N, C-alpha and C positions, 0 to 999 in steps of 0.2 A: 663673636658674631654680633652684628647690629641689626635690629629690627625697628622699622618705623611703622607705627600704627596710624591709620588715617580714618577719621570719622567725617566723611564728605558731606558738605552742605553748601548751598549757594550763598547763604548769608554768613554762616560760620562753619569753617572746616577745622576740626580739631586734629592735632598731631601729637605724637609722643614717640621719642626715640629712646630705646633701651639697649643696653649692651649685656650680652651673656658671657660669663666666664665660669665654666663648669655649671653648677646649679645656682650660681649667684646672679641676680638681676640688678643692674645699676641704671638709674635714671640718668640720661645724658641731656635731654632737652624736651620740653613740652610747651605747647601753647596753642594759639588759634590764628587762623587767617580769616580776617573779617572783611566782607565787602558790603558797602552801603547799598541799600535797596533802591536808592535814587539813581544809581548808574544803570545803563542798559546791560542786558544779560551778557552780551559778547565782551564787554569791558570787564564785567565781574569775573567771567571765566578766564580772561587773559590775566587778571590780577592774581587769581588763585594759582594759575599755572606758573607765573613768574615767581611768586613767593615760595611755592613748593620746589621749583627748580633750584632756588638758592639753598633751601634746606637740604635737598638731596645732594647737592655738590659739597656743602659744608660738612655734613655728618656721614656721608657715604654708607648708607645702610646696605646690607646684603639682601634683605627681604623687606617687602612692603606687605603688611597685613591690612586688608581693606574690607570694610563692611559690605556684604552683598546687598543688592537691592531688595527691598521689601515694599510691596504695594498693598495698600488697604483700599478696598472698593469705595469707601467713603471719602478718601483723600487722594485721588489719582494724581492731582497736580503736584503734590509734595514729592511723590516718587519720581515724577518726570524731572523736576528741578534738581533733585538729588542725583539723578542719572546724568544730567549735564555736568555737574561737578565731578562725579565719579569718573566720567569719560576723560576729563581733563587730567585728573589724578593718574589714571591709567596711562595716558599719553606721556606725561612727565616721567613716570617710572620706566616706561619702555625706552624712551629716548636716552635715559641715564643707564640703561642696561640692568635695571633692578627687577628681580622676580616679584610678581604680584601673587599673593594668595588671598582668596576671598573666603570669608566666613559669615555664616548667618549670625545675627546678633544673639539669638538664644544659645547657640553653641559656645560663643565667647563668654556669655554670662555664666553658663554652667561651668566652663573651664576655670574661671577665676573665683566664683562664689559658691559653686555647687548647686545653684538654683538658676535654671534657664529663664525664670520670670523675675529675676532680681530687679529691684527698683534702682533708679538713678542714685539715690542716697546710699544704697547697699554697695553699689559698684564703687562710688567715690570712697567709702570707708575701707573697703577691701583693698583697693589700689593703694591708698595711703599707707595701710599696714604692710602690704607686700613690698613696698619700696622703702619702708622705714622712714617716712617723711615726718617732719616735726609738725607741720600743719596739714589739716585735711584738705584735699583737693575739693574745691567748691565750684568747679567749672565742668558741667556734665560732658561737654564736647571733648575736653582734655582727658577726663576720666575714661570716656568711651574709647578714645584713641589709644590710651595706655593699656586698657583692658584688651584691645585687639592685639597689641604687640605682645603682651604677656601671655594671653591665651594662645596665640600662635606658637610661642616658645614651648608652652606645655604640650600642645597637640603635636608639634614636630618632635619634641624630645621623647615623648612617651607613647605617641601614636594613639592616644586616647585622652579624654578629658581628665584633668587632675583628680576629680572627685568620682570618677567611674569606679565601680567595685567589680573588677573582673578578675 
């Protein structure tokens, strides 16, 4: 089974594709889709869509793990811009026939690190270790996308967070 994790953003959208074989997780591809802030929003959204469409066609994931929207009263514009990007991601997934599963960031952090308040650095270090990578991931958007994909696999396979004590 293949899972693509998406950390949506208007400026930078992180993605990570993993493949599950039993309990083994293999990294297939990871990176970012970047759009310049100088372009109009509709062009940026089109670019995100087109790049994501290429990825979905090439890697053919079965599931898309997507970060749910979070809004902070002090920064409402940030969540609105993220919602634009998230909508385009959902559209691309729907058109390709890929199931979307949304997760709160805290739930994913807890699933992969055991701490729902893990820092970006902790996420990067844990993902690097879980995937047995030689070099630590130092791109937070990529680490978050991979955390979404890996966290989704843990939650789906076990019905609970990896670190839950039930």
